[in-house]
ROSE-4610 file (N, C-alpha, C; in Angstrom, 1 decimal, always signed):
// ROSE-4610
residu = [M/M/M/M/M/M/V/V/V/A/A/A/G/G/G/E/E/E/T/T/T/A/A/A/F/F/F/D/D/D/A/A/A/L/L/L/G/G/G/F/F/F/A/A/A/L/L/L/I/I/I/I/I/I/S/S/S/A/A/A/A/A/A/F/F/F/S/S/S/S/S/S/G/G/G/F/F/F/R/R/R/W/W/W/A/A/A/L/L/L/T/T/T/Q/Q/Q/I/I/I/L/L/L/L/L/L/L/L/L/R/R/R/N/N/N/P/P/P/A/A/A/T/T/T/S/S/S/N/N/N/P/P/P/F/F/F/S/S/S/S/S/S/I/I/I/F/F/F/F/F/F/L/L/L/A/A/A/P/P/P/V/V/V/M/M/M/F/F/F/V/V/V/A/A/A/L/L/L/F/F/F/I/I/I/M/M/M/A/A/A/A/A/A/P/P/P/V/V/V/E/E/E/G/G/G/F/F/F/G/G/G/P/P/P/L/L/L/A/A/A/A/A/A/G/G/G/L/L/L/G/G/G/A/A/A/L/L/L/A/A/A/E/E/E/K/K/K/E/E/E/G/G/G/A/A/A/F/F/F/R/R/R/G/G/G/V/V/V/G/G/G/I/I/I/L/L/L/L/L/L/F/F/F/P/P/P/G/G/G/V/V/V/L/L/L/A/A/A/F/F/F/L/L/L/M/M/M/T/T/T/A/A/A/S/S/S/E/E/E/F/F/F/A/A/A/L/L/L/L/L/L/K/K/K/R/R/R/T/T/T/S/S/S/V/V/V/V/V/V/T/T/T/L/L/L/S/S/S/I/I/I/C/C/C/G/G/G/I/I/I/F/F/F/K/K/K/E/E/E/V/V/V/V/V/V/T/T/T/I/I/I/S/S/S/A/A/A/A/A/A/G/G/G/I/I/I/I/I/I/F/F/F/H/H/H/D/D/D/P/P/P/L/L/L/T/T/T/P/P/P/I/I/I/N/N/N/I/I/I/S/S/S/G/G/G/L/L/L/L/L/L/V/V/V/T/T/T/I/I/I/A/A/A/S/S/S/I/I/I/A/A/A/A/A/A/Y/Y/Y/N/N/N/Y/Y/Y/V/V/V/K/K/K/I/I/I/T/T/T/K/K/K/M/M/M/R/R/R/K/K/K/V/V/V/A/A/A/E/E/E/M/M/M/E/E/E/V/V/V/A/A/A/K/K/K/S/S/S/K/K/K/D/D/D/G/G/G/E/E/E/S/S/S/E/E/E/A/A/A/T/T/T/E/E/E/P/P/P/M/M/M/L/L/L/Q/Q/Q/A/A/A/H/H/H/G/G/G/G/G/G/T/T/T/D/D/D/G/G/G/A/A/A/S/S/S/Q/Q/Q/R/R/R/A/A/A/P/P/P/S/S/S/S/S/S/M/M/M/T/T/T/S/S/S/G/G/G/L/L/L/P/P/P/A/A/A/A/A/A/V/V/V/L/L/L/G/G/G/K/K/K/E/E/E]
num = [1/1/1/2/2/2/3/3/3/4/4/4/5/5/5/6/6/6/7/7/7/8/8/8/9/9/9/10/10/10/11/11/11/12/12/12/13/13/13/14/14/14/15/15/15/16/16/16/17/17/17/18/18/18/19/19/19/20/20/20/21/21/21/22/22/22/23/23/23/24/24/24/25/25/25/26/26/26/27/27/27/28/28/28/29/29/29/30/30/30/31/31/31/32/32/32/33/33/33/34/34/34/35/35/35/36/36/36/37/37/37/38/38/38/39/39/39/40/40/40/41/41/41/42/42/42/43/43/43/44/44/44/45/45/45/46/46/46/47/47/47/48/48/48/49/49/49/50/50/50/51/51/51/52/52/52/53/53/53/54/54/54/55/55/55/56/56/56/57/57/57/58/58/58/59/59/59/60/60/60/61/61/61/62/62/62/63/63/63/64/64/64/65/65/65/66/66/66/67/67/67/68/68/68/69/69/69/70/70/70/71/71/71/72/72/72/73/73/73/74/74/74/75/75/75/76/76/76/77/77/77/78/78/78/79/79/79/80/80/80/81/81/81/82/82/82/83/83/83/84/84/84/85/85/85/86/86/86/87/87/87/88/88/88/89/89/89/90/90/90/91/91/91/92/92/92/93/93/93/94/94/94/95/95/95/96/96/96/97/97/97/98/98/98/99/99/99/100/100/100/101/101/101/102/102/102/103/103/103/104/104/104/105/105/105/106/106/106/107/107/107/108/108/108/109/109/109/110/110/110/111/111/111/112/112/112/113/113/113/114/114/114/115/115/115/116/116/116/117/117/117/118/118/118/119/119/119/120/120/120/121/121/121/122/122/122/123/123/123/124/124/124/125/125/125/126/126/126/127/127/127/128/128/128/129/129/129/130/130/130/131/131/131/132/132/132/133/133/133/134/134/134/135/135/135/136/136/136/137/137/137/138/138/138/139/139/139/140/140/140/141/141/141/142/142/142/143/143/143/144/144/144/145/145/145/146/146/146/147/147/147/148/148/148/149/149/149/150/150/150/151/151/151/152/152/152/153/153/153/154/154/154/155/155/155/156/156/156/157/157/157/158/158/158/159/159/159/160/160/160/161/161/161/162/162/162/163/163/163/164/164/164/165/165/165/166/166/166/167/167/167/168/168/168/169/169/169/170/170/170/171/171/171/172/172/172/173/173/173/174/174/174/175/175/175/176/176/176/177/177/177/178/178/178/179/179/179/180/180/180/181/181/181/182/182/182/183/183/183/184/184/184/185/185/185/186/186/186/187/187/187/188/188/188/189/189/189/190/190/190/191/191/191/192/192/192/193/193/193/194/194/194/195/195/195/196/196/196/197/197/197/198/198/198/199/199/199/200/200/200/201/201/201/202/202/202/203/203/203/204/204/204/205/205/205/206/206/206/207/207/207/208/208/208/209/209/209/210/210/210/211/211/211/212/212/212/213/213/213/214/214/214/215/215/215/216/216/216/217/217/217/218/218/218/219/219/219]
x = [+101.1/+101.7/+103.2/+103.9/+105.3/+105.7/+104.9/+105.2/+104.2/+103.6/+102.6/+103.2/+102.6/+103.2/+104.2/+104.6/+105.7/+105.2/+104.1/+103.6/+102.1/+101.6/+100.2/+99.5/+98.2/+97.5/+97.1/+97.2/+96.8/+96.1/+94.9/+94.1/+94.8/+95.4/+96.0/+97.3/+98.1/+99.2/+98.8/+97.7/+97.2/+96.8/+96.1/+95.7/+96.8/+97.9/+99.1/+99.8/+99.9/+100.5/+99.8/+98.5/+97.7/+97.8/+97.7/+97.9/+99.3/+100.3/+101.7/+101.8/+101.2/+101.2/+100.5/+99.4/+98.7/+99.5/+100.1/+100.9/+102.1/+102.7/+103.9/+103.5/+102.4/+101.9/+101.6/+101.0/+100.6/+101.9/+102.9/+104.1/+104.8/+104.9/+105.5/+104.8/+103.4/+102.7/+103.0/+103.1/+103.4/+104.9/+105.8/+107.1/+107.2/+106.4/+106.4/+105.9/+104.9/+104.4/+105.6/+106.3/+107.5/+108.5/+108.8/+109.8/+109.4/+108.2/+107.7/+107.3/+106.7/+106.1/+106.8/+107.7/+108.4/+109.9/+110.3/+111.7/+112.7/+112.4/+113.4/+113.7/+112.8/+113.0/+112.9/+113.3/+113.3/+114.4/+115.4/+116.5/+116.4/+116.7/+116.6/+117.4/+118.6/+119.4/+118.9/+118.3/+117.7/+116.5/+115.7/+114.6/+115.0/+116.0/+116.5/+117.0/+117.6/+118.1/+117.0/+115.8/+114.7/+113.9/+113.8/+112.9/+113.6/+114.9/+115.6/+115.5/+115.7/+115.6/+114.2/+113.2/+111.8/+111.5/+112.0/+111.8/+112.6/+113.8/+114.6/+113.9/+113.4/+112.8/+111.5/+110.7/+109.5/+109.7/+110.7/+111.0/+111.6/+112.4/+113.1/+112.0/+111.0/+110.0/+109.2/+108.9/+108.1/+109.0/+110.2/+111.0/+111.6/+111.9/+112.5/+111.7/+110.4/+109.7/+109.5/+109.6/+109.4/+110.7/+111.7/+113.0/+113.8/+113.8/+114.5/+115.9/+116.6/+117.9/+118.9/+118.5/+119.3/+119.7/+118.7/+119.1/+119.9/+119.7/+120.5/+121.9/+122.1/+123.5/+124.2/+123.5/+124.0/+124.4/+123.5/+123.8/+125.0/+125.2/+126.3/+127.6/+127.5/+128.7/+129.1/+128.1/+128.5/+129.1/+128.6/+129.1/+130.6/+130.8/+132.2/+133.2/+132.6/+133.5/+133.8/+132.9/+133.1/+133.9/+133.5/+134.1/+135.2/+135.3/+136.2/+135.5/+136.0/+135.4/+135.3/+136.5/+136.5/+135.6/+135.7/+134.9/+133.4/+133.2/+131.8/+131.1/+131.9/+131.3/+131.1/+132.0/+131.9/+130.6/+130.4/+129.2/+127.9/+128.0/+126.8/+126.6/+127.7/+127.6/+127.4/+127.9/+127.7/+126.3/+125.4/+124.0/+123.3/+123.8/+123.3/+123.6/+124.8/+125.2/+124.4/+124.2/+123.3/+121.9/+121.4/+120.0/+119.9/+120.9/+120.9/+121.0/+121.8/+121.9/+120.6/+120.0/+118.7/+117.6/+117.6/+116.6/+116.8/+118.0/+118.3/+117.9/+118.1/+117.7/+116.2/+115.5/+114.1/+113.5/+114.1/+113.6/+113.9/+115.1/+115.3/+114.4/+114.1/+113.1/+111.7/+111.4/+110.0/+109.9/+110.9/+110.9/+110.6/+111.1/+111.0/+109.9/+109.3/+108.2/+107.1/+106.3/+105.2/+105.3/+104.4/+104.4/+104.1/+103.3/+103.1/+104.4/+105.2/+106.4/+107.4/+107.4/+108.2/+107.7/+106.4/+105.9/+106.2/+106.2/+106.6/+108.1/+108.9/+110.3/+110.5/+109.6/+109.7/+109.3/+108.3/+107.9/+109.0/+109.6/+110.7/+111.9/+112.1/+113.1/+112.7/+111.5/+111.0/+111.3/+111.0/+111.3/+112.7/+113.6/+115.1/+115.5/+114.9/+115.2/+114.8/+113.6/+113.1/+113.9/+114.2/+115.0/+116.4/+117.0/+118.4/+118.4/+117.3/+117.2/+117.1/+116.4/+116.4/+117.6/+118.3/+119.6/+120.8/+120.9/+122.2/+122.0/+120.9/+120.8/+120.0/+119.5/+118.8/+117.6/+116.8/+115.5/+114.6/+113.8/+112.9/+111.8/+111.5/+110.5/+109.5/+108.3/+107.3/+106.8/+106.1/+105.6/+104.7/+104.0/+103.1/+104.0/+105.1/+106.0/+106.6/+107.1/+107.7/+106.6/+105.4/+104.3/+104.1/+104.1/+103.9/+105.0/+106.3/+107.4/+107.2/+106.8/+106.6/+105.5/+104.4/+103.2/+103.7/+104.4/+104.9/+105.8/+106.8/+107.7/+106.9/+105.9/+105.2/+104.4/+103.8/+103.0/+103.9/+105.2/+106.1/+106.5/+106.7/+107.1/+105.9/+104.7/+103.5/+103.4/+103.6/+103.5/+104.5/+105.8/+106.8/+106.5/+106.0/+105.6/+104.5/+103.5/+102.4/+103.0/+103.9/+104.4/+105.3/+106.2/+107.1/+106.3/+105.2/+104.4/+103.7/+103.2/+102.5/+103.5/+104.7/+105.7/+106.1/+106.2/+106.6/+105.5/+104.2/+103.1/+103.1/+103.3/+103.4/+104.5/+105.7/+106.8/+106.6/+105.9/+105.6/+104.6/+103.6/+102.6/+103.3/+104.3/+105.0/+105.8/+106.5/+107.3/+106.4/+105.2/+104.3/+103.8/+103.5/+103.0/+104.1/+105.4/+106.4/+106.7/+106.5/+106.7/+105.6/+104.3/+103.2/+103.4/+103.9/+104.2/+105.3/+106.3/+107.4/+106.8/+106.0/+105.5/+104.5/+103.7/+102.8/+103.6/+104.8/+105.6/+106.3/+106.7/+107.4/+106.5/+105.2/+104.3/+104.2/+104.0/+103.9/+105.2/+106.4/+107.7/+107.8/+107.4/+107.4/+106.5/+105.3/+104.4/+105.0/+105.7/+106.3/+107.4/+108.2/+109.3/+108.7/+107.6/+107.0/+106.5/+105.9/+105.4/+106.5/+107.6/+108.7/+109.3/+109.3/+109.8/+109.0/+107.6/+106.7/+106.8/+107.0/+107.2/+108.5/+109.5/+110.8/+110.7/+109.9/+109.7/+108.9/+107.9/+107.1/+107.7/+108.8/+109.4/+110.0/+110.7/+111.3/+110.3/+109.1/+108.1/+107.5/+107.3/+106.7/+107.6/+108.9/+109.9/+110.1/+110.1/+110.3/+109.0/+107.9/+106.7/+106.7/+107.3/+107.3/+108.5/+109.3/+110.5/+110.0/+110.7/+110.3/+110.6/+109.9/+110.0/+111.4/+112.0/+113.3/+114.4/+114.2/+115.2/+115.0/+113.8/+113.5/+114.0/+113.9/+114.4/+115.9/+116.6/+118.1/+118.5/+117.7/+118.0/+117.8]
y = [+89.5/+88.2/+88.2/+89.1/+89.2/+89.7/+90.6/+91.2/+90.8/+89.7/+89.2/+89.0/+89.5/+89.3/+90.2/+91.2/+92.1/+93.2/+93.8/+94.9/+94.7/+95.4/+95.4/+96.3/+96.0/+96.9/+98.2/+99.3/+100.6/+101.3/+101.8/+102.5/+103.7/+104.5/+105.8/+105.4/+104.5/+104.1/+103.5/+102.7/+102.2/+103.3/+104.3/+105.4/+106.2/+106.4/+107.1/+106.4/+105.1/+104.3/+104.3/+104.2/+104.3/+105.6/+106.7/+108.0/+108.2/+107.7/+107.8/+107.0/+105.9/+105.1/+105.9/+106.5/+107.3/+108.5/+109.2/+110.3/+109.9/+108.8/+108.3/+108.0/+107.4/+107.1/+108.4/+109.3/+110.6/+111.4/+111.3/+112.0/+111.4/+110.1/+109.5/+109.8/+109.9/+110.2/+111.6/+112.6/+113.9/+114.0/+113.2/+113.2/+112.6/+111.6/+111.1/+112.1/+112.9/+114.0/+115.0/+115.4/+116.3/+115.7/+114.4/+113.8/+113.7/+113.5/+113.2/+114.4/+115.5/+116.6/+117.9/+118.0/+119.3/+119.1/+119.9/+119.8/+120.1/+121.0/+121.4/+120.2/+119.3/+118.2/+116.8/+116.8/+115.5/+114.6/+115.1/+114.3/+114.0/+112.8/+112.5/+113.4/+113.8/+114.6/+116.1/+116.5/+117.9/+117.9/+116.8/+116.7/+116.8/+116.1/+116.1/+117.6/+118.2/+119.6/+120.5/+120.4/+121.3/+120.8/+119.5/+119.0/+118.9/+118.6/+118.4/+119.6/+120.8/+122.0/+122.1/+121.9/+122.0/+120.9/+119.7/+118.6/+118.9/+119.4/+119.7/+120.7/+121.8/+122.9/+122.4/+121.6/+121.0/+120.1/+119.2/+118.3/+119.0/+120.0/+120.8/+121.5/+122.1/+122.8/+121.9/+120.7/+119.7/+119.1/+118.8/+118.1/+118.9/+120.2/+121.1/+121.2/+121.5/+121.6/+120.3/+119.1/+117.8/+117.4/+117.4/+116.9/+117.9/+119.1/+120.1/+120.2/+121.4/+121.6/+121.1/+121.1/+120.6/+119.1/+118.2/+116.8/+116.6/+117.3/+117.2/+117.5/+118.7/+119.1/+118.1/+117.6/+116.6/+115.3/+114.9/+113.6/+113.8/+115.0/+115.2/+115.3/+115.9/+115.9/+114.6/+113.7/+112.4/+111.5/+111.7/+111.0/+111.4/+112.7/+113.2/+112.8/+112.7/+112.3/+110.8/+110.0/+108.6/+108.1/+108.7/+108.2/+109.1/+110.3/+111.3/+112.2/+113.3/+114.3/+113.8/+113.3/+112.8/+111.6/+110.6/+109.4/+109.7/+110.6/+111.0/+111.6/+112.5/+113.1/+112.1/+111.1/+110.0/+109.2/+108.9/+108.1/+108.9/+110.2/+111.0/+111.1/+111.2/+111.4/+110.1/+109.0/+107.7/+107.3/+107.3/+107.1/+108.1/+109.4/+110.4/+110.1/+109.6/+109.3/+108.1/+107.1/+106.0/+106.4/+107.3/+107.8/+108.6/+109.4/+110.2/+109.2/+108.2/+107.3/+106.5/+106.1/+105.4/+106.3/+107.5/+108.4/+108.7/+108.8/+109.0/+107.7/+106.6/+105.3/+105.2/+105.6/+105.6/+106.6/+107.7/+108.7/+108.2/+107.6/+107.0/+105.8/+105.0/+103.9/+104.5/+105.5/+106.1/+106.7/+107.3/+107.9/+106.8/+105.6/+104.6/+103.6/+103.6/+102.6/+103.4/+102.7/+103.4/+103.4/+104.0/+104.1/+102.7/+101.9/+100.6/+99.7/+99.8/+99.1/+99.6/+100.9/+101.4/+100.9/+100.8/+100.3/+98.8/+98.1/+96.6/+96.5/+97.4/+97.4/+97.7/+98.6/+99.0/+97.8/+97.0/+95.8/+94.8/+94.6/+93.7/+94.1/+95.4/+95.9/+95.5/+95.5/+95.1/+93.6/+92.8/+91.4/+91.1/+91.8/+91.6/+92.0/+93.1/+93.5/+92.5/+92.0/+91.0/+89.7/+89.3/+88.1/+88.2/+89.4/+89.7/+89.7/+90.2/+90.2/+88.8/+87.9/+86.6/+85.8/+86.1/+85.3/+85.8/+87.1/+87.7/+87.9/+88.6/+88.9/+87.9/+86.8/+85.7/+86.1/+87.1/+87.4/+86.3/+85.9/+84.8/+85.1/+84.1/+84.2/+83.0/+83.3/+82.3/+81.7/+80.6/+80.1/+81.1/+81.9/+82.9/+83.9/+84.3/+85.3/+84.7/+83.5/+82.8/+82.7/+82.3/+82.2/+83.6/+84.6/+86.0/+86.3/+86.0/+86.2/+85.5/+84.2/+83.4/+83.9/+84.3/+84.9/+86.2/+87.0/+88.3/+88.1/+87.1/+86.8/+86.3/+85.4/+84.9/+86.0/+86.9/+88.0/+88.9/+89.2/+90.0/+89.3/+88.0/+87.2/+87.2/+87.1/+87.1/+88.5/+89.5/+90.9/+91.1/+90.7/+90.8/+90.0/+88.8/+88.0/+88.7/+89.2/+89.9/+91.1/+91.9/+93.1/+92.8/+91.8/+91.4/+90.9/+90.1/+89.6/+90.7/+91.7/+92.9/+93.7/+93.9/+94.7/+94.0/+92.6/+91.9/+92.0/+91.9/+92.1/+93.5/+94.5/+95.8/+96.0/+95.4/+95.5/+94.8/+93.6/+92.9/+93.7/+94.3/+95.1/+96.3/+97.0/+98.1/+97.6/+96.5/+96.0/+95.7/+95.0/+94.7/+96.0/+97.0/+98.3/+98.9/+98.9/+99.5/+98.8/+97.4/+96.7/+97.0/+97.1/+97.5/+98.8/+99.8/+101.1/+101.1/+100.3/+100.3/+99.7/+98.6/+98.0/+99.0/+99.7/+100.7/+101.8/+102.2/+103.2/+102.8/+101.5/+101.0/+100.7/+100.5/+100.2/+101.3/+102.6/+103.7/+103.8/+103.6/+103.7/+102.7/+101.5/+100.4/+100.7/+101.3/+101.6/+102.8/+103.7/+104.8/+104.3/+103.4/+102.8/+102.0/+101.3/+100.6/+101.5/+102.6/+103.6/+104.2/+104.5/+105.1/+104.1/+102.8/+101.7/+101.6/+101.6/+101.5/+102.7/+103.9/+105.1/+105.0/+104.5/+104.4/+103.4/+102.3/+101.3/+101.9/+102.7/+103.3/+104.5/+105.0/+106.2/+105.9/+104.9/+104.7/+104.6/+103.9/+103.8/+105.1/+105.9/+107.2/+108.2/+108.0/+108.8/+108.5/+107.2/+106.8/+107.0/+107.1/+107.3/+108.5/+109.5/+110.8/+111.0/+110.0/+110.2/+109.8/+110.4/+110.1/+108.6/+108.1/+106.7/+106.5/+107.5/+107.3/+107.1/+107.8/+107.7/+106.3/+105.9/+104.6/+103.5/+103.7/+102.7/+102.6/+103.7/+103.6/+102.9/+103.1/+102.4/+100.9]
z = [+117.9/+118.2/+118.5/+117.8/+117.9/+119.3/+119.9/+121.2/+122.2/+122.1/+123.1/+124.4/+125.5/+126.8/+127.2/+126.4/+126.7/+127.7/+127.4/+128.2/+128.5/+129.5/+129.9/+129.0/+128.6/+127.7/+128.5/+127.8/+128.3/+127.2/+127.5/+126.4/+125.9/+126.8/+126.3/+125.5/+125.9/+125.1/+123.8/+123.7/+122.5/+121.5/+122.1/+121.2/+120.7/+121.6/+121.1/+120.0/+120.1/+119.1/+117.8/+117.8/+116.6/+116.0/+116.7/+116.2/+115.6/+116.3/+115.7/+114.4/+114.3/+113.1/+111.9/+112.3/+111.3/+110.8/+111.8/+111.5/+110.6/+110.9/+110.2/+108.7/+108.5/+107.1/+106.4/+107.1/+106.5/+106.1/+107.0/+106.7/+105.5/+105.4/+104.2/+103.0/+103.0/+101.8/+101.4/+102.3/+101.9/+101.4/+102.0/+101.5/+100.1/+99.8/+98.4/+97.4/+97.8/+97.0/+96.7/+97.7/+97.5/+96.6/+96.8/+96.0/+94.5/+94.2/+92.8/+92.1/+92.8/+92.1/+92.3/+93.2/+93.4/+92.9/+91.9/+91.4/+92.5/+93.4/+94.4/+95.4/+95.5/+96.5/+95.8/+94.5/+93.8/+94.1/+94.8/+95.2/+96.7/+97.2/+98.6/+99.5/+99.1/+100.0/+100.0/+98.9/+98.9/+99.7/+99.7/+100.6/+102.1/+102.4/+103.8/+104.1/+103.2/+103.4/+103.8/+103.1/+103.4/+104.6/+104.8/+105.9/+107.3/+107.3/+108.6/+109.5/+109.0/+110.0/+110.6/+109.8/+110.3/+111.3/+111.0/+112.0/+113.3/+113.2/+114.4/+115.2/+114.6/+115.4/+116.1/+115.3/+115.9/+117.1/+116.9/+118.0/+119.2/+118.9/+120.0/+120.8/+120.2/+120.9/+121.7/+121.3/+122.1/+123.1/+122.9/+123.8/+124.9/+124.7/+125.7/+126.9/+126.9/+128.1/+128.9/+128.2/+128.8/+129.4/+128.6/+129.1/+130.0/+129.6/+130.4/+130.0/+130.1/+129.7/+130.8/+132.1/+133.2/+133.0/+132.9/+132.7/+131.4/+130.4/+129.1/+129.4/+130.0/+130.3/+131.3/+132.3/+133.2/+132.5/+131.5/+130.8/+129.9/+129.2/+128.4/+129.2/+130.4/+131.3/+131.8/+132.2/+132.6/+131.5/+130.3/+129.1/+128.8/+128.9/+128.6/+129.7/+131.0/+132.1/+132.0/+131.6/+131.6/+130.3/+129.2/+127.9/+127.4/+127.9/+127.3/+126.3/+126.1/+125.2/+123.7/+123.3/+121.9/+121.6/+122.5/+122.3/+122.6/+123.5/+123.8/+122.6/+121.9/+120.7/+119.6/+119.5/+118.5/+118.8/+120.1/+120.5/+120.1/+120.2/+119.8/+118.3/+117.6/+116.1/+115.4/+115.8/+115.1/+114.9/+116.0/+115.7/+114.8/+114.9/+114.0/+112.5/+112.3/+110.9/+110.4/+111.2/+110.8/+110.6/+111.4/+111.2/+109.9/+109.6/+108.3/+107.1/+107.2/+106.0/+105.9/+107.0/+107.0/+106.4/+106.8/+106.2/+104.7/+104.3/+102.9/+102.1/+102.6/+101.9/+101.9/+103.0/+103.0/+101.9/+101.8/+100.8/+99.4/+99.2/+97.8/+97.5/+98.5/+98.3/+98.0/+98.8/+98.6/+97.2/+96.7/+95.3/+94.3/+94.5/+93.4/+93.7/+94.9/+95.2/+95.8/+96.7/+97.3/+98.8/+99.5/+100.9/+101.5/+100.9/+101.4/+101.4/+100.3/+100.3/+101.4/+101.7/+102.8/+104.1/+104.3/+105.5/+105.7/+104.6/+104.7/+105.1/+104.6/+105.0/+106.4/+107.0/+108.4/+109.2/+108.8/+109.5/+109.5/+108.4/+108.3/+109.2/+109.4/+110.3/+111.8/+112.1/+113.4/+113.6/+112.5/+112.6/+112.8/+112.1/+112.3/+113.8/+114.3/+115.6/+116.7/+116.5/+117.5/+117.4/+116.2/+116.0/+116.5/+116.3/+116.8/+118.4/+119.0/+120.4/+121.0/+120.3/+120.8/+120.5/+119.4/+119.1/+119.8/+119.8/+120.4/+121.9/+122.3/+123.7/+124.5/+123.8/+124.5/+125.2/+124.5/+125.1/+124.9/+125.9/+125.7/+124.7/+123.8/+122.8/+123.0/+123.3/+123.5/+122.1/+122.1/+120.9/+120.1/+120.9/+120.2/+119.5/+120.2/+119.5/+118.2/+118.3/+117.1/+116.0/+116.4/+115.4/+114.7/+115.5/+115.0/+114.0/+114.3/+113.4/+112.1/+112.2/+111.0/+110.1/+110.8/+110.0/+109.3/+110.0/+109.5/+108.3/+108.4/+107.3/+106.1/+106.4/+105.2/+104.6/+105.3/+104.7/+103.9/+104.4/+103.6/+102.3/+102.4/+101.2/+100.2/+100.7/+99.8/+99.1/+99.9/+99.3/+98.2/+98.5/+97.5/+96.2/+96.4/+95.2/+94.4/+95.0/+94.3/+93.6/+94.3/+93.8/+92.6/+92.7/+91.5/+90.4/+90.6/+89.5/+88.8/+89.5/+88.9/+88.1/+88.6/+87.9/+86.6/+86.7/+85.4/+84.4/+84.8/+83.9/+83.2/+84.0/+83.5/+82.5/+82.9/+82.0/+80.6/+80.7/+79.5/+78.6/+79.3/+78.5/+77.9/+78.5/+77.9/+76.8/+76.9/+75.8/+74.6/+74.8/+73.7/+73.1/+73.9/+73.3/+72.4/+72.9/+72.2/+70.9/+70.9/+69.6/+68.6/+69.2/+68.3/+67.7/+68.5/+68.0/+66.9/+67.1/+66.1/+64.8/+64.9/+63.7/+63.0/+63.7/+63.1/+62.4/+63.0/+62.4/+61.2/+61.1/+59.9/+58.7/+59.0/+57.8/+56.9/+57.3/+56.3/+55.6/+56.2/+55.6/+54.5/+54.8/+53.8/+52.6/+52.9/+51.8/+50.9/+51.6/+50.9/+50.0/+50.5/+49.7/+48.5/+48.8/+47.7/+46.6/+47.0/+46.0/+45.2/+45.8/+45.0/+44.0/+44.4/+43.5/+42.3/+42.6/+41.4/+40.5/+41.1/+40.3/+39.4/+40.1/+39.3/+38.2/+38.4/+37.3/+36.2/+36.5/+35.5/+34.8/+35.4/+34.8/+33.4/+33.1/+31.8/+30.7/+30.9/+29.9/+29.6/+30.6/+30.4/+29.7/+30.0/+29.4/+27.9/+27.6/+26.2/+25.4/+26.0/+25.2/+24.4/+24.8/+24.1/+23.1/+22.9/+22.0/+20.6/+19.6/+18.2/+17.8/+16.8/+16.4/+15.8/+15.2/+14.6/+15.7/+16.8/+17.9/+18.5/+18.7/+19.3/+18.4/+17.1/+16.2/+16.2/+16.4/+16.5/+17.7/+18.8/+20.1/+19.9]
């Protein structure tokens, strides 16, 4: 509904989008396994350190035959000629820095939450992009598009409400279990203290029972 009327339906494009969505979810699931179960990749930045070279080589192998080195060199030359060498390098590096920070934040979020939460954040990013396109660039939004935005925002809010409610219940259960464990741990200590007090009270009578009567009479 958010993008209704934007493009014509194409079966091949639809299949590619579905396969890309499946691959993205599978990738995030494997990344979460690395973050949680492997000590070498337990930190988001260490995960990027190990994964970034592999992703670069894979994308380069797939993109080089399709894009070609000639158009890439021509595009870099045109950018340097128009913007200058220094500014051209800055234009290339700035989106890369933003992408690096976004990936690090996604890895940090994935370590503390689940793949579903990360997917919800991605959908919210699309909502912000479409809303910004309509507000800033004045892209036309039909009533169907606006209805899709509202439905998406309501779904995200409902998911967050259910997630927060579940987290609160789990936290309350953990607090109750910890209190029960503390009470169970203090009961034997109290019983032990009570036993020692009784023994100390009985000690004088047992000690005096063996003394001679003359000594007791003097006392």
